[in-house]
C-alpha positions in Angstrom: 24.6 -3.8 -3.7 23.4 -7.1 -5.1 20.4 -9.2 -3.9 22.7 -11.7 -2.2 24.4 -9.0 -0.1 21.2 -8.1 1.7 20.2 -9.5 5.1 18.4 -8.1 8.1 21.5 -6.2 9.4 22.1 -4.6 6.0 18.5 -3.5 5.9 18.9 -1.9 9.3 21.9 0.0 8.0 20.0 1.2 5.0 17.2 2.4 7.3 19.7 4.3 9.4 21.2 6.0 6.3 17.8 6.9 5.0 16.9 8.4 8.5 20.1 10.4 8.4 19.1 11.9 5.0 15.3 12.2 5.5 14.7 12.2 9.2 13.0 9.6 11.4 9.5 8.2 10.7 7.0 8.4 13.5 3.9 6.3 13.3 0.9 8.3 14.4 -2.0 6.2 13.1 -4.0 4.1 15.6 -4.4 0.4 14.9 -7.8 -1.1 14.9 -10.0 2.0 15.4 -13.7 1.9 14.9 -15.4 -1.1 13.2 -15.9 0.7 9.9 -12.6 2.4 9.6 -10.8 -0.6 8.1 -13.5 -0.9 5.5 -13.3 2.8 4.7 -9.6 2.5 4.2 -10.1 -0.5 1.9 -12.4 1.4 -0.3 -10.2 4.5 -0.3 -7.2 2.4 -1.2 -9.2 0.8 -4.1 -9.9 4.4 -5.2 -6.2 5.3 -5.0 -5.2 2.6 -7.5 -3.3 4.2 -10.4 -4.4 7.8 -9.6 -2.9 10.9 -7.9 -3.5 11.5 -4.2 -5.6 14.7 -4.9 -8.1 12.7 -7.1 -8.2 10.0 -4.5 -9.2 12.5 -1.9 -11.9 14.0 -4.2 -13.3 10.6 -5.1 -13.4 9.5 -1.4 -15.2 12.7 -0.4 -17.7 12.2 -3.2 -18.3 8.5 -2.2 -18.8 9.0 1.5 -20.8 12.1 1.2 -23.1 10.7 -1.5 -24.0 7.5 0.3 -25.2 7.2 3.9 -23.4 4.0 4.8 -21.6 0.9 3.4 -24.9 -0.9 2.7 -26.0 1.9 0.5 -22.8 1.8 -1.4 -23.1 -2.0 -1.9 -26.6 -1.8 -3.1 -26.2 1.3 -5.3 -26.7 1.2 -9.0 -23.4 0.3 -10.6 -23.7 3.3 -13.0 -24.5 5.7 -10.3 -21.6 4.5 -8.2 -19.2 4.7 -11.1 -20.3 8.3 -11.8 -19.8 9.2 -8.1 -16.2 8.1 -8.1 -15.3 9.0 -11.7 -12.6 11.5 -10.7 -10.5 8.5 -9.5 -10.3 7.0 -12.9 -11.3 3.6 -14.1 -14.8 4.2 -12.6 -16.4 1.0 -13.8 -13.6 -1.2 -12.6 -13.3 0.5 -9.2 -17.1 0.6 -8.6 -17.2 -3.2 -9.2 -14.2 -3.7 -6.9 -15.8 -1.6 -4.2 -19.1 -3.5 -4.3 -17.4 -6.9 -4.4 -15.3 -6.0 -1.4 -18.3 -4.8 0.6 -20.2 -8.0 -0.3 -17.2 -10.2 0.7 -16.9 -8.4 4.1 -20.7 -8.6 4.8 -20.8 -12.3 3.9 -17.7 -13.1 6.0 -19.1 -11.3 9.1 -22.7 -12.3 8.7 -23.9 -8.8 8.0 -21.4 -6.4 9.6 -19.2 -4.0 7.5 -16.1 -4.5 9.6 -12.7 -5.9 9.0 -12.0 -6.5 12.7 -11.8 -10.2 12.0 -8.6 -9.7 10.1 -6.8 -8.5 13.2 -6.9 -11.9 14.8 -5.6 -13.6 11.7 -1.9 -14.2 11.0 -0.6 -11.7 8.5 -0.4 -14.2 5.6 -3.9 -15.4 6.1 -5.3 -11.9 6.4 -3.5 -10.9 3.2 -4.8 -14.0 1.4 -8.4 -13.3 2.5 -8.2 -9.7 1.0 -6.4 -10.7 -2.2 -9.0 -13.4 -2.9 -11.4 -10.5 -3.7 -11.1 -9.8 -7.4 -9.4 -6.4 -7.9 -7.7 -6.3 -4.5 -4.0 -6.9 -5.2 -1.1 -7.3 -2.7 -0.5 -3.5 -2.6 -4.1 -2.7 -1.6 -4.1 -5.5 0.9 -0.8 -4.5 2.4 -1.8 -0.9 2.8 -4.9 -1.9 4.8 -3.1 -4.5 6.9 -0.1 -2.3 7.7 -1.7 1.1 8.0 -4.8 0.1 9.8 -3.8 -3.0 11.7 -0.1 -2.5 12.0 0.7 -5.9 10.5 4.2 -6.4 9.0 3.5 -6.4 5.3 5.2 -4.0 2.8 3.0 -2.1 0.4 5.1 -1.9 -2.8 4.0 1.1 -4.8 5.9 2.4 -7.9 8.5 4.3 -5.7 9.2 1.4 -3.4 9.5 -1.0 -6.3 11.8 1.3 -8.3 14.1 2.1 -5.4 14.2 -1.5 -4.2 15.3 -2.7 -7.6 17.9 0.0 -8.0 19.3 -0.7 -4.5 19.3 -4.5 -5.2 16.8 -5.4 -2.5 14.9 -7.4 -5.2 16.0 -8.5 -8.6 15.3 -6.1 -11.5 13.1 -8.7 -13.2 10.9 -9.2 -10.2 7.1 -8.8 -10.7 5.3 -6.4 -8.3 3.5 -9.3 -6.7 6.8 -11.2 -6.1 8.4 -8.0 -4.8 5.8 -7.9 -2.0 6.8 -11.4 -0.9 10.5 -10.8 -1.1 10.5 -7.6 0.8 8.2 -9.1 3.5 10.7 -11.9 3.9 13.8 -9.6 3.9 12.8 -6.5 5.9 12.6 -7.0 9.7 9.0 -6.6 10.9 9.7 -3.5 13.0 11.1 -1.7 9.9 8.3 -2.5 7.5 6.4 0.7 8.1 9.2 3.2 8.5 11.2 1.7 5.6 8.1 1.9 3.4 7.7 5.6 4.1 11.4 6.3 3.7 11.7 4.5 0.4 8.7 6.5 -1.0 10.3 9.7 0.3 13.6 8.8 -1.3 12.0 7.8 -4.6 10.1 11.1 -4.7 12.9 13.4 -3.7 16.0 11.8 -5.2 15.7 8.4 -6.9 13.0 9.5 -9.4 12.0 7.5 -12.5 13.4 10.1 -14.8 16.5 12.3 -14.2 17.3 10.9 -10.7 19.4 13.1 -8.4 22.0 10.7 -7.2 24.1 13.3 -5.4 23.3 12.0 -2.0 25.0 9.5 0.4 22.3 6.9 0.1 22.3 6.7 -3.7 26.1 6.8 -3.6 26.2 3.8 -1.3 23.3 1.7 -2.7 21.9 2.8 -6.0 22.7 1.1 -9.3 20.7 3.2 -11.7 22.3 4.7 -14.9 22.7 8.1 -13.3 25.0 6.7 -10.6 
C-alpha cells in the first residue's frame, strides 16, 4: 500500500491481520504506579538506547544496585557512573543523559524524583517536556509516556520504522523523528500500544532487515520490500 491509502479504518484492518498471524496483545502493565517508577523507566530506557535487551538488563541491575536512590545517581561522579553502566555501551553519553534527566525532574518538581506531573499534561506537552532534555529523543519519551502512563504515542524503534516504511505507513525517506509524528497522527489512540507490539513482533519474526520471510498473509497484503 502507499501512504495515501492509509486511514484509521485501514490501520484497524492491518491490526486485525497482524492479530490473526501473531495473536492478540494484552496490556498487563499498570499506569502511573509508584512515584519513582516513571523515573526508573526513563533511566532504563536511556540505558536501552542502541543496545541489546540483555545488556540493558545488566546495566539497569548494576545501576540500581550500586546506588541507594536517584539522588545518589545524580550526585555520583560521572566517571564512576559511566563505569557502572558500561555494559550498556556509550557509557559517557548515557551517564550524562541520566544525570541531566534526574536534574530536570528534580528541578521541575522542586526536589522530588517523580514524573507524576506528566500524567496531567496533554500527550504533546508531556512529550515536549521530555525531549527538551538533551539526549532524550522521541523514542525514549514515547516509551515512558506509553508504557508507564498509557498515553497514545508510538515508540518507533528500528523494527517499527522498517516495517512501517515497507508497508507504506510512512514514506521511505521519513526521518525517525518525523515517523513518530506521522504514526501518532495516523494510528487510532486505542491501537498505539498493541500495534507497536505487533509491528515489533512482525519485524523480528518475518519482516527482518536482512533475508525477510515474506511468505505470510500480512507481508503478501502490505509489504513492498525487495523480497516480496
